[in-house]
A tleap script that builds the chain and sets N, CA, C and O, in Angstrom:
source leaprc.protein.ff14SB
mol = sequence {
  NMET PRO VAL LEU ALA ARG THR LEU GLU SER
  ALA GLY LEU SER THR LEU LEU ILE THR PRO
  MET PRO TYR TRP ALA GLU LYS ILE GLY THR
  PRO ARG THR LEU ALA VAL GLU PHE PRO PHE
  GLY HIE ALA PHE GLY GLN PRO GLY ASP LYS
  ALA MET GLN ARG THR ILE LEU GLU GLU ALA
  LEU HIE VAL LEU GLU SER ILE ASP LYS PRO
  GLY THR VAL VAL HIE SER GLU GLN VAL TRP
  PRO GLY SER VAL LYS GLU ALA ILE ARG ARG
  TRP GLN PRO ALA LYS PRO SER PRO ILE ILE
  ALA LYS LEU SER PRO LYS PHE ARG ASP ILE
  LEU ARG GLN ASN ARG LYS CSER
}
set mol.1.N position { 51.978 98.748 101.275 }
set mol.1.CA position { 52.079 99.825 101.651 }
set mol.1.C position { 51.592 100.666 102.358 }
set mol.1.O position { 52.307 101.461 102.968 }
set mol.2.N position { 50.027 100.684 102.450 }
set mol.2.CA position { 49.333 101.225 103.344 }
set mol.2.C position { 49.583 100.896 104.560 }
set mol.2.O position { 49.886 101.886 105.226 }
set mol.3.N position { 49.588 99.649 105.307 }
set mol.3.CA position { 50.176 99.156 106.417 }
set mol.3.C position { 51.461 100.107 107.023 }
set mol.3.O position { 51.636 100.827 108.006 }
set mol.4.N position { 52.154 99.723 105.980 }
set mol.4.CA position { 53.703 100.230 106.638 }
set mol.4.C position { 53.168 101.784 106.888 }
set mol.4.O position { 53.413 102.316 107.971 }
set mol.5.N position { 52.421 102.511 105.844 }
set mol.5.CA position { 52.804 104.138 106.028 }
set mol.5.C position { 51.700 104.442 107.021 }
set mol.5.O position { 51.820 105.575 107.488 }
set mol.6.N position { 50.632 103.745 107.493 }
set mol.6.CA position { 50.045 103.884 108.650 }
set mol.6.C position { 50.761 103.631 109.798 }
set mol.6.O position { 50.337 104.045 110.877 }
set mol.7.N position { 51.932 102.922 109.705 }
set mol.7.CA position { 52.649 102.669 111.402 }
set mol.7.C position { 53.549 103.593 110.963 }
set mol.7.O position { 53.907 104.309 111.898 }
set mol.8.N position { 54.074 103.880 109.897 }
set mol.8.CA position { 54.914 105.315 110.167 }
set mol.8.C position { 54.422 106.479 110.651 }
set mol.8.O position { 55.029 107.325 111.308 }
set mol.9.N position { 53.455 106.484 110.348 }
set mol.9.CA position { 52.341 107.919 110.675 }
set mol.9.C position { 52.237 107.663 112.011 }
set mol.9.O position { 52.546 108.667 112.652 }
set mol.10.N position { 51.934 106.746 112.693 }
set mol.10.CA position { 51.274 106.459 113.980 }
set mol.10.C position { 52.762 107.169 114.844 }
set mol.10.O position { 52.780 107.936 115.806 }
set mol.11.N position { 53.941 106.555 114.053 }
set mol.11.CA position { 55.401 107.064 114.548 }
set mol.11.C position { 55.661 108.551 114.843 }
set mol.11.O position { 56.494 108.999 115.631 }
set mol.12.N position { 54.804 109.237 114.072 }
set mol.12.CA position { 55.150 110.458 113.932 }
set mol.12.C position { 55.797 110.998 112.802 }
set mol.12.O position { 56.325 112.109 112.852 }
set mol.13.N position { 55.796 110.177 111.606 }
set mol.13.CA position { 56.254 110.375 110.559 }
set mol.13.C position { 55.357 110.253 109.111 }
set mol.13.O position { 54.593 109.362 108.742 }
set mol.14.N position { 55.669 111.207 108.610 }
set mol.14.CA position { 54.638 111.926 107.446 }
set mol.14.C position { 54.922 110.566 106.385 }
set mol.14.O position { 56.006 109.988 106.456 }
set mol.15.N position { 53.955 110.150 105.489 }
set mol.15.CA position { 54.712 109.475 104.264 }
set mol.15.C position { 53.368 109.892 103.277 }
set mol.15.O position { 52.264 110.323 103.612 }
set mol.16.N position { 53.827 109.639 102.162 }
set mol.16.CA position { 53.321 109.923 101.182 }
set mol.16.C position { 53.672 108.431 100.009 }
set mol.16.O position { 54.720 107.845 99.740 }
set mol.17.N position { 52.176 108.232 99.526 }
set mol.17.CA position { 51.674 107.332 98.099 }
set mol.17.C position { 52.307 107.859 96.983 }
set mol.17.O position { 52.225 109.086 97.024 }
set mol.18.N position { 52.956 107.429 95.912 }
set mol.18.CA position { 53.283 108.075 94.519 }
set mol.18.C position { 52.568 107.077 93.729 }
set mol.18.O position { 53.125 105.991 93.891 }
set mol.19.N position { 51.422 106.978 92.827 }
set mol.19.CA position { 50.549 105.934 92.613 }
set mol.19.C position { 50.233 106.044 91.425 }
set mol.19.O position { 49.662 107.093 91.127 }
set mol.20.N position { 50.457 105.115 90.425 }
set mol.20.CA position { 49.137 105.226 88.877 }
set mol.20.C position { 48.029 104.987 89.049 }
set mol.20.O position { 47.267 105.277 88.127 }
set mol.21.N position { 47.333 104.223 90.557 }
set mol.21.CA position { 46.273 103.666 91.032 }
set mol.21.C position { 45.607 104.483 91.771 }
set mol.21.O position { 45.608 104.070 92.930 }
set mol.22.N position { 45.071 105.392 91.657 }
set mol.22.CA position { 44.311 106.282 92.919 }
set mol.22.C position { 43.325 105.924 93.322 }
set mol.22.O position { 43.084 105.965 94.529 }
set mol.23.N position { 42.526 105.499 92.490 }
set mol.23.CA position { 41.580 104.569 92.685 }
set mol.23.C position { 41.596 103.491 93.847 }
set mol.23.O position { 40.647 103.657 94.613 }
set mol.24.N position { 42.454 102.388 94.194 }
set mol.24.CA position { 43.440 101.644 94.950 }
set mol.24.C position { 43.708 102.180 96.135 }
set mol.24.O position { 43.458 101.685 97.234 }
set mol.25.N position { 44.371 103.495 95.834 }
set mol.25.CA position { 44.695 103.898 97.615 }
set mol.25.C position { 43.572 104.679 97.843 }
set mol.25.O position { 43.722 105.016 99.017 }
set mol.26.N position { 42.492 105.199 97.429 }
set mol.26.CA position { 41.751 105.504 98.187 }
set mol.26.C position { 40.877 104.322 98.720 }
set mol.26.O position { 40.320 104.518 99.800 }
set mol.27.N position { 40.724 103.364 98.226 }
set mol.27.CA position { 39.897 102.454 99.092 }
set mol.27.C position { 40.725 101.240 100.222 }
set mol.27.O position { 40.260 100.424 101.018 }
set mol.28.N position { 42.253 101.630 99.795 }
set mol.28.CA position { 43.027 101.002 101.042 }
set mol.28.C position { 43.602 102.253 102.143 }
set mol.28.O position { 44.489 102.086 102.979 }
set mol.29.N position { 42.974 103.302 101.936 }
set mol.29.CA position { 43.237 103.969 102.877 }
set mol.29.C position { 44.736 104.835 103.420 }
set mol.29.O position { 44.917 105.213 104.578 }
set mol.30.N position { 45.595 105.000 102.404 }
set mol.30.CA position { 46.733 105.577 102.400 }
set mol.30.C position { 46.540 107.165 103.054 }
set mol.30.O position { 45.564 107.886 102.848 }
set mol.31.N position { 47.755 107.511 103.908 }
set mol.31.CA position { 47.492 108.632 104.473 }
set mol.31.C position { 47.630 109.982 103.316 }
set mol.31.O position { 47.002 111.038 103.245 }
set mol.32.N position { 48.483 109.547 102.671 }
set mol.32.CA position { 48.622 110.994 101.605 }
set mol.32.C position { 48.695 110.155 100.695 }
set mol.32.O position { 49.090 109.010 100.914 }
set mol.33.N position { 48.250 110.666 99.263 }
set mol.33.CA position { 48.558 110.087 97.669 }
set mol.33.C position { 48.572 111.177 97.006 }
set mol.33.O position { 47.821 112.147 97.117 }
set mol.34.N position { 49.705 110.958 96.096 }
set mol.34.CA position { 49.897 111.909 94.769 }
set mol.34.C position { 49.606 110.649 93.227 }
set mol.34.O position { 50.410 109.805 92.829 }
set mol.35.N position { 48.828 110.816 92.913 }
set mol.35.CA position { 48.565 110.276 91.801 }
set mol.35.C position { 48.852 110.764 90.546 }
set mol.35.O position { 48.468 111.845 90.101 }
set mol.36.N position { 49.695 109.758 89.854 }
set mol.36.CA position { 50.725 110.299 88.432 }
set mol.36.C position { 49.779 109.033 87.745 }
set mol.36.O position { 49.632 107.907 88.220 }
set mol.37.N position { 49.108 109.652 86.306 }
set mol.37.CA position { 48.464 108.942 85.532 }
set mol.37.C position { 49.684 108.376 84.528 }
set mol.37.O position { 49.707 108.629 83.323 }
set mol.38.N position { 50.503 107.723 85.090 }
set mol.38.CA position { 51.900 107.354 84.295 }
set mol.38.C position { 51.641 105.745 84.289 }
set mol.38.O position { 50.985 105.216 85.186 }
set mol.39.N position { 52.340 104.835 82.959 }
set mol.39.CA position { 52.135 103.379 83.097 }
set mol.39.C position { 52.998 102.893 84.365 }
set mol.39.O position { 53.789 103.494 85.091 }
set mol.40.N position { 52.588 101.725 84.345 }
set mol.40.CA position { 53.019 101.104 85.716 }
set mol.40.C position { 54.392 101.117 85.645 }
set mol.40.O position { 54.891 101.139 84.520 }
set mol.41.N position { 55.205 101.109 86.744 }
set mol.41.CA position { 56.699 101.019 86.962 }
set mol.41.C position { 57.520 102.529 86.513 }
set mol.41.O position { 58.733 102.739 86.518 }
set mol.42.N position { 56.263 103.586 86.089 }
set mol.42.CA position { 57.319 104.816 85.488 }
set mol.42.C position { 56.520 106.037 86.676 }
set mol.42.O position { 55.995 107.051 86.216 }
set mol.43.N position { 56.529 105.769 88.166 }
set mol.43.CA position { 55.555 106.835 88.620 }
set mol.43.C position { 56.311 108.191 88.390 }
set mol.43.O position { 55.805 109.313 88.390 }
set mol.44.N position { 57.355 107.926 88.235 }
set mol.44.CA position { 58.365 109.295 87.992 }
set mol.44.C position { 58.745 109.743 86.899 }
set mol.44.O position { 59.471 110.723 86.734 }
set mol.45.N position { 58.205 108.948 85.959 }
set mol.45.CA position { 58.753 109.538 84.290 }
set mol.45.C position { 59.429 108.515 83.454 }
set mol.45.O position { 59.759 107.449 83.973 }
set mol.46.N position { 59.640 108.733 82.309 }
set mol.46.CA position { 60.695 108.106 81.484 }
set mol.46.C position { 62.156 107.919 82.562 }
set mol.46.O position { 62.411 108.565 83.579 }
set mol.47.N position { 62.945 106.824 81.933 }
set mol.47.CA position { 64.017 106.135 82.392 }
set mol.47.C position { 64.754 107.614 81.711 }
set mol.47.O position { 64.362 107.965 80.598 }
set mol.48.N position { 65.777 108.410 82.398 }
set mol.48.CA position { 66.566 109.226 82.037 }
set mol.48.C position { 66.331 110.542 81.871 }
set mol.48.O position { 67.165 111.411 81.616 }
set mol.49.N position { 64.594 110.724 82.100 }
set mol.49.CA position { 63.900 111.904 81.926 }
set mol.49.C position { 64.018 112.405 83.368 }
set mol.49.O position { 63.143 112.387 84.234 }
set mol.50.N position { 65.471 112.925 83.463 }
set mol.50.CA position { 65.802 113.817 84.548 }
set mol.50.C position { 65.233 114.839 85.161 }
set mol.50.O position { 65.423 115.024 86.363 }
set mol.51.N position { 64.435 115.667 84.400 }
set mol.51.CA position { 63.799 116.753 84.500 }
set mol.51.C position { 62.422 116.534 84.871 }
set mol.51.O position { 61.973 117.289 85.732 }
set mol.52.N position { 61.356 115.287 84.191 }
set mol.52.CA position { 60.189 115.001 84.558 }
set mol.52.C position { 60.532 114.543 85.956 }
set mol.52.O position { 60.037 115.200 86.871 }
set mol.53.N position { 61.557 113.181 86.362 }
set mol.53.CA position { 61.702 113.112 87.650 }
set mol.53.C position { 61.829 114.014 88.599 }
set mol.53.O position { 60.950 113.936 89.458 }
set mol.54.N position { 62.785 115.027 88.783 }
set mol.54.CA position { 62.890 116.229 89.574 }
set mol.54.C position { 61.202 116.795 89.498 }
set mol.54.O position { 60.792 116.959 90.646 }
set mol.55.N position { 60.266 117.090 88.568 }
set mol.55.CA position { 59.163 117.587 88.553 }
set mol.55.C position { 58.465 117.140 89.529 }
set mol.55.O position { 58.124 117.871 90.459 }
set mol.56.N position { 58.121 115.730 89.447 }
set mol.56.CA position { 57.392 115.356 90.358 }
set mol.56.C position { 57.819 114.884 91.416 }
set mol.56.O position { 56.968 114.674 92.281 }
set mol.57.N position { 59.334 114.534 91.750 }
set mol.57.CA position { 59.765 114.685 93.362 }
set mol.57.C position { 59.533 116.099 94.123 }
set mol.57.O position { 59.435 116.293 95.334 }
set mol.58.N position { 59.468 117.121 92.950 }
set mol.58.CA position { 59.146 118.482 94.005 }
set mol.58.C position { 57.389 118.284 94.271 }
set mol.58.O position { 56.797 118.454 95.337 }
set mol.59.N position { 56.755 117.842 92.840 }
set mol.59.CA position { 55.684 117.912 93.835 }
set mol.59.C position { 55.095 116.799 94.560 }
set mol.59.O position { 54.008 116.663 95.121 }
set mol.60.N position { 55.918 116.175 94.429 }
set mol.60.CA position { 55.441 114.780 95.773 }
set mol.60.C position { 55.749 115.853 97.221 }
set mol.60.O position { 55.009 115.894 98.204 }
set mol.61.N position { 57.147 116.749 97.020 }
set mol.61.CA position { 57.628 117.183 98.579 }
set mol.61.C position { 56.271 118.004 98.625 }
set mol.61.O position { 55.534 117.560 99.505 }
set mol.62.N position { 55.784 118.969 97.996 }
set mol.62.CA position { 54.278 119.902 97.865 }
set mol.62.C position { 53.431 119.408 98.173 }
set mol.62.O position { 52.772 120.200 98.847 }
set mol.63.N position { 52.852 118.274 98.091 }
set mol.63.CA position { 51.928 117.688 98.327 }
set mol.63.C position { 51.978 116.876 100.196 }
set mol.63.O position { 51.134 116.835 101.090 }
set mol.64.N position { 53.184 116.435 100.103 }
set mol.64.CA position { 53.434 115.886 101.595 }
set mol.64.C position { 53.347 117.359 102.305 }
set mol.64.O position { 52.764 117.413 103.389 }
set mol.65.N position { 53.765 118.267 101.881 }
set mol.65.CA position { 54.001 119.343 102.945 }
set mol.65.C position { 52.415 120.012 103.415 }
set mol.65.O position { 52.051 120.426 104.516 }
set mol.66.N position { 51.685 119.930 102.140 }
set mol.66.CA position { 50.421 120.723 102.238 }
set mol.66.C position { 48.971 120.104 102.493 }
set mol.66.O position { 47.915 120.732 102.579 }
set mol.67.N position { 49.171 118.676 102.599 }
set mol.67.CA position { 48.093 117.563 103.010 }
set mol.67.C position { 47.933 117.296 104.235 }
set mol.67.O position { 48.513 116.406 104.856 }
set mol.68.N position { 46.843 118.334 104.800 }
set mol.68.CA position { 46.717 118.077 106.359 }
set mol.68.C position { 45.433 117.038 106.629 }
set mol.68.O position { 45.409 116.183 107.515 }
set mol.69.N position { 44.592 117.252 105.861 }
set mol.69.CA position { 43.410 115.235 106.259 }
set mol.69.C position { 44.152 114.382 105.639 }
set mol.69.O position { 44.864 114.518 104.644 }
set mol.70.N position { 43.862 113.199 106.518 }
set mol.70.CA position { 44.405 112.062 105.989 }
set mol.70.C position { 43.206 111.725 105.240 }
set mol.70.O position { 42.050 112.097 105.443 }
set mol.71.N position { 43.874 110.629 103.950 }
set mol.71.CA position { 43.223 109.800 103.095 }
set mol.71.C position { 42.846 110.838 101.813 }
set mol.71.O position { 42.089 110.406 100.942 }
set mol.72.N position { 43.362 112.157 101.712 }
set mol.72.CA position { 43.383 112.728 100.593 }
set mol.72.C position { 44.307 112.362 99.545 }
set mol.72.O position { 45.486 112.089 99.772 }
set mol.73.N position { 43.736 112.353 98.308 }
set mol.73.CA position { 44.351 112.200 97.158 }
set mol.73.C position { 44.464 113.293 96.024 }
set mol.73.O position { 43.474 113.671 95.398 }
set mol.74.N position { 45.697 113.758 95.810 }
set mol.74.CA position { 46.275 114.784 94.757 }
set mol.74.C position { 46.646 114.285 93.425 }
set mol.74.O position { 47.566 113.493 93.217 }
set mol.75.N position { 45.713 114.903 92.353 }
set mol.75.CA position { 45.946 114.359 91.029 }
set mol.75.C position { 46.822 115.256 90.191 }
set mol.75.O position { 46.562 116.391 89.794 }
set mol.76.N position { 48.030 114.455 89.975 }
set mol.76.CA position { 49.664 115.171 89.296 }
set mol.76.C position { 48.922 116.028 88.085 }
set mol.76.O position { 47.978 115.413 87.589 }
set mol.77.N position { 49.130 117.084 87.629 }
set mol.77.CA position { 48.745 117.465 86.441 }
set mol.77.C position { 49.779 117.252 85.506 }
set mol.77.O position { 49.643 117.918 84.479 }
set mol.78.N position { 50.742 116.546 85.551 }
set mol.78.CA position { 51.985 115.760 84.832 }
set mol.78.C position { 51.254 115.137 83.622 }
set mol.78.O position { 50.060 114.928 83.835 }
set mol.79.N position { 51.790 114.736 82.185 }
set mol.79.CA position { 50.888 114.150 81.586 }
set mol.79.C position { 52.549 113.586 80.903 }
set mol.79.O position { 53.569 114.255 80.737 }
set mol.80.N position { 52.278 112.042 80.606 }
set mol.80.CA position { 53.013 111.188 80.263 }
set mol.80.C position { 53.381 111.628 78.595 }
set mol.80.O position { 52.550 111.777 77.698 }
set mol.81.N position { 54.304 111.723 78.530 }
set mol.81.CA position { 54.916 112.161 76.957 }
set mol.81.C position { 55.019 111.301 76.091 }
set mol.81.O position { 55.978 110.535 75.996 }
set mol.82.N position { 53.953 111.325 75.288 }
set mol.82.CA position { 53.677 110.162 74.228 }
set mol.82.C position { 52.351 109.552 74.426 }
set mol.82.O position { 51.473 110.001 75.164 }
set mol.83.N position { 52.289 108.584 73.766 }
set mol.83.CA position { 51.315 107.422 73.882 }
set mol.83.C position { 51.044 106.697 75.231 }
set mol.83.O position { 51.793 105.754 75.488 }
set mol.84.N position { 50.362 106.918 75.859 }
set mol.84.CA position { 50.126 106.070 77.285 }
set mol.84.C position { 49.669 104.324 76.971 }
set mol.84.O position { 49.909 103.330 77.656 }
set mol.85.N position { 48.858 104.467 75.533 }
set mol.85.CA position { 48.608 102.867 75.400 }
set mol.85.C position { 49.782 102.507 74.943 }
set mol.85.O position { 50.232 101.505 75.497 }
set mol.86.N position { 50.700 103.164 73.797 }
set mol.86.CA position { 51.745 102.160 73.350 }
set mol.86.C position { 52.777 101.929 74.360 }
set mol.86.O position { 53.501 100.943 74.220 }
set mol.87.N position { 52.980 102.906 75.615 }
set mol.87.CA position { 53.919 102.574 76.704 }
set mol.87.C position { 53.398 101.562 77.432 }
set mol.87.O position { 54.204 100.695 77.768 }
set mol.88.N position { 52.270 101.431 77.769 }
set mol.88.CA position { 51.670 100.121 78.371 }
set mol.88.C position { 51.632 98.868 77.490 }
set mol.88.O position { 51.805 97.835 78.136 }
set mol.89.N position { 51.477 98.730 76.372 }
set mol.89.CA position { 51.716 97.634 75.391 }
set mol.89.C position { 53.216 97.294 75.631 }
set mol.89.O position { 53.514 96.107 75.768 }
set mol.90.N position { 54.104 98.175 75.687 }
set mol.90.CA position { 55.595 97.508 75.625 }
set mol.90.C position { 55.857 97.404 76.816 }
set mol.90.O position { 56.962 96.868 76.896 }
set mol.91.N position { 55.271 97.715 78.241 }
set mol.91.CA position { 55.475 97.431 79.476 }
set mol.91.C position { 55.174 95.748 79.955 }
set mol.91.O position { 55.789 95.054 80.764 }
set mol.92.N position { 53.888 95.403 79.038 }
set mol.92.CA position { 53.146 94.278 79.507 }
set mol.92.C position { 54.032 93.105 78.742 }
set mol.92.O position { 54.587 93.454 77.700 }
set mol.93.N position { 54.172 91.984 79.106 }
set mol.93.CA position { 54.809 90.666 78.720 }
set mol.93.C position { 53.723 90.209 77.194 }
set mol.93.O position { 52.550 90.550 77.040 }
set mol.94.N position { 54.105 89.827 76.758 }
set mol.94.CA position { 53.486 89.269 75.448 }
set mol.94.C position { 52.321 88.050 76.333 }
set mol.94.O position { 51.100 87.979 76.192 }
set mol.95.N position { 53.229 87.188 77.245 }
set mol.95.CA position { 52.060 86.339 77.888 }
set mol.95.C position { 52.079 86.626 79.262 }
set mol.95.O position { 53.117 86.827 79.893 }
set mol.96.N position { 50.711 86.652 79.832 }
set mol.96.CA position { 50.864 86.990 81.162 }
set mol.96.C position { 51.264 86.284 82.044 }
set mol.96.O position { 51.113 85.098 81.751 }
set mol.97.N position { 51.814 86.484 83.228 }
set mol.97.CA position { 52.327 85.491 84.122 }
set mol.97.C position { 50.951 84.480 84.572 }
set mol.97.O position { 49.801 84.762 84.238 }
set mol.98.N position { 51.236 83.550 85.196 }
set mol.98.CA position { 50.122 82.782 85.728 }
set mol.98.C position { 49.490 83.120 86.676 }
set mol.98.O position { 48.341 82.680 86.693 }
set mol.99.N position { 49.853 83.890 87.692 }
set mol.99.CA position { 48.980 84.637 88.687 }
set mol.99.C position { 48.384 85.485 88.012 }
set mol.99.O position { 47.203 85.438 88.356 }
set mol.100.N position { 48.524 86.209 87.271 }
set mol.100.CA position { 47.680 87.274 86.428 }
set mol.100.C position { 46.905 86.737 85.733 }
set mol.100.O position { 45.777 87.231 85.734 }
set mol.101.N position { 47.162 85.444 84.798 }
set mol.101.CA position { 46.247 84.897 83.991 }
set mol.101.C position { 44.963 84.480 85.028 }
set mol.101.O position { 43.794 84.435 84.644 }
set mol.102.N position { 45.244 84.292 85.909 }
set mol.102.CA position { 44.108 83.591 86.714 }
set mol.102.C position { 43.195 84.637 87.455 }
set mol.102.O position { 41.991 84.515 87.677 }
set mol.103.N position { 44.175 85.898 87.860 }
set mol.103.CA position { 43.053 86.748 88.601 }
set mol.103.C position { 42.748 87.831 87.870 }
set mol.103.O position { 42.325 88.854 88.408 }
set mol.104.N position { 42.949 87.713 86.407 }
set mol.104.CA position { 42.772 89.147 85.816 }
set mol.104.C position { 40.846 88.887 85.561 }
set mol.104.O position { 40.133 89.782 86.014 }
set mol.105.N position { 40.433 88.171 85.142 }
set mol.105.CA position { 38.824 87.800 85.141 }
set mol.105.C position { 37.851 88.228 86.509 }
set mol.105.O position { 36.727 88.730 86.506 }
set mol.106.N position { 38.693 87.846 87.638 }
set mol.106.CA position { 38.800 88.506 89.325 }
set mol.106.C position { 38.443 90.100 88.926 }
set mol.106.O position { 37.404 90.752 89.031 }
set mol.107.N position { 39.439 90.344 88.548 }
set mol.107.CA position { 39.577 91.837 88.700 }
set mol.107.C position { 38.494 92.554 87.656 }
set mol.107.O position { 37.723 93.457 87.983 }
set mol.108.N position { 38.589 92.020 86.463 }
set mol.108.CA position { 37.689 92.550 85.467 }
set mol.108.C position { 36.107 93.050 85.935 }
set mol.108.O position { 35.347 93.995 85.722 }
set mol.109.N position { 36.139 91.718 86.747 }
set mol.109.CA position { 34.526 91.482 87.464 }
set mol.109.C position { 34.363 92.634 88.629 }
set mol.109.O position { 33.283 93.221 88.694 }
set mol.110.N position { 35.444 92.975 89.574 }
set mol.110.CA position { 35.300 93.869 90.416 }
set mol.110.C position { 35.156 94.975 90.020 }
set mol.110.O position { 34.260 95.637 90.543 }
set mol.111.N position { 35.907 95.530 89.047 }
set mol.111.CA position { 36.011 96.780 88.084 }
set mol.111.C position { 34.445 96.996 87.851 }
set mol.111.O position { 33.774 97.849 88.433 }
set mol.112.N position { 33.976 96.089 86.910 }
set mol.112.CA position { 32.675 96.197 86.404 }
set mol.112.C position { 31.255 96.382 87.789 }
set mol.112.O position { 30.382 97.242 87.907 }
set mol.113.N position { 31.521 95.381 88.481 }
set mol.113.CA position { 30.724 95.693 89.962 }
set mol.113.C position { 30.664 97.057 90.404 }
set mol.113.O position { 29.653 97.676 90.734 }
set mol.114.N position { 32.072 97.537 90.372 }
set mol.114.CA position { 32.145 99.160 90.830 }
set mol.114.C position { 31.737 99.847 89.822 }
set mol.114.O position { 31.314 100.919 90.253 }
set mol.115.N position { 31.661 99.798 88.905 }
set mol.115.CA position { 31.223 101.133 87.791 }
set mol.115.C position { 29.616 101.175 88.026 }
set mol.115.O position { 28.942 102.198 87.910 }
set mol.116.N position { 29.211 100.138 88.308 }
set mol.116.CA position { 27.583 99.536 88.092 }
set mol.116.C position { 27.239 100.795 89.335 }
set mol.116.O position { 26.415 101.704 89.232 }
set mol.117.N position { 28.109 100.520 90.440 }
set mol.117.CA position { 27.634 101.201 91.494 }
set mol.117.C position { 27.657 102.544 91.566 }
set mol.117.O position { 27.207 103.117 92.558 }
savepdb mol mol.pdb
quit
């Protein structure tokens, strides 16, 4: 996404990344980011919740219009309706895929190292 965003930006098109992972958006250098602290796969809210989806879309358009400094991350004030832990638990498969099982320890190590610094 960041490479595509930067390519589109260089052609004069404004881009915005909507993500539940603002830390990584900052690290990889997206032009503009709206951080939505929702479970993965639900950046616009729960399925069927048109009001929340519209709210996130309107917020995203406002952020897209108002950010003038590249690399800016704006944190949404929207709150997930219900327990985030429960939503994450329901989203996760009972058994991780082979690639996730292999990479999870490495991701944990990276996060631990970053917390120390």
